[in-house]
N, C-alpha and C positions, 0 to 999 in steps of 0.2 A: 503493499500500499504506499503510496507516495502522496502525502498530504500536500495541499496547494491552496494557499489562501490568496484570495484575489485582493486587489489594491483597496477595495471598498471595505473589506473586513479590517484592514490595518488602519484605514482612516477612521473607521468607527471605534477601534480600540484607542486610537489617539485622542479623539473626541471625548471618550469616557474618562480619560485622565484628567481633561480640561473642564468638564462639567461641574465639579464641585466649586471651582473658582467662579464660573459663571453664576451659580446659585448665590455664592458670597456677594457677587457685584449686584444682583438685583434684589437682595434683602438686606436688612440691618441687622445690628447685634440684638436688637430686642425681639426680632422675629423668633418664634418658638422653634425649638429644634425639630419638633414633629412637622411643622410647616415646611422647614427647609428639606427635610427627609421626603416628603410628599413630592415637593417640587423636583428634587433630585430624581425620584422614582418616575415622575412624569417625563422628564427630560431623557431619561435613560430609555423609557419605553418608545419615545419617538426615534431616538438614535437606533435601537434594536431593530425596529420595523422599517426604517428608511435603509439601513444597511442591508437587510434582506431584500428588499425592493431593488437596491442598486446593483447588488451583486449578481454575476452571471449564473443562470440556472437552466439546467437542461429539463428539469422536470416542472418548472414554474415556480412560482411564489409559494413558500411554505410558512404557515403560521406558526407551526412547531419550531422551525428554525428561527424565526422571529422572536418567539418567546425565549428561546434559549440565548439569543444574542442580547435580548433584554436583561436576562439575569446575569450574563457575563458583564455587560455594560454597567449595572447596578453594583455588582461587586467590585469592579475595577474602581468605580467613582468612589465608593465608600472606603475602601482600602487605600486609595491615594490620598484621600482627604486626611484620614487619620495616620497614614503612614509617612506621607511627603508633605502635604500642603499645610497641615496644622503645625507640625513641629518647626517646620522652616519660617513660620509666621506669614505665609502667602495668604492663608485664610483670613487672619485678622486684618491684614491690609485691605484684602477685597471687601471685607465688612465694613472697614473705615470709609471706602469710596462709596459703597452703598448708603451709608449714614450721611455722608455729605450730600448726596442727591437728594436724600428725603428732607433734609434741613432746608436745602435750597427751594424745593417745590412746595414747602409748607407756608 
């Protein structure tokens, strides 16, 4: 068996790594963790289904594959948030940017 991942799958994986920072940019520090998690879940779902749609398929679109890609995307997002972005301070800086936007618009 020779596994071959198309560029759409690699792009989806890269997007999964950046999605937690995007969640931080569009929310503030006072936004509940549950709301942030649901937003990340929704964005990773969109990512998983779009990657499956964009990937080359001999058998056509597979909802099962899209759900698996969604789970991988969500897992990758959560792991990179707690393992990479939070310890390096990137999450906090993204939250600060989101807070400045909220203050300006109020």
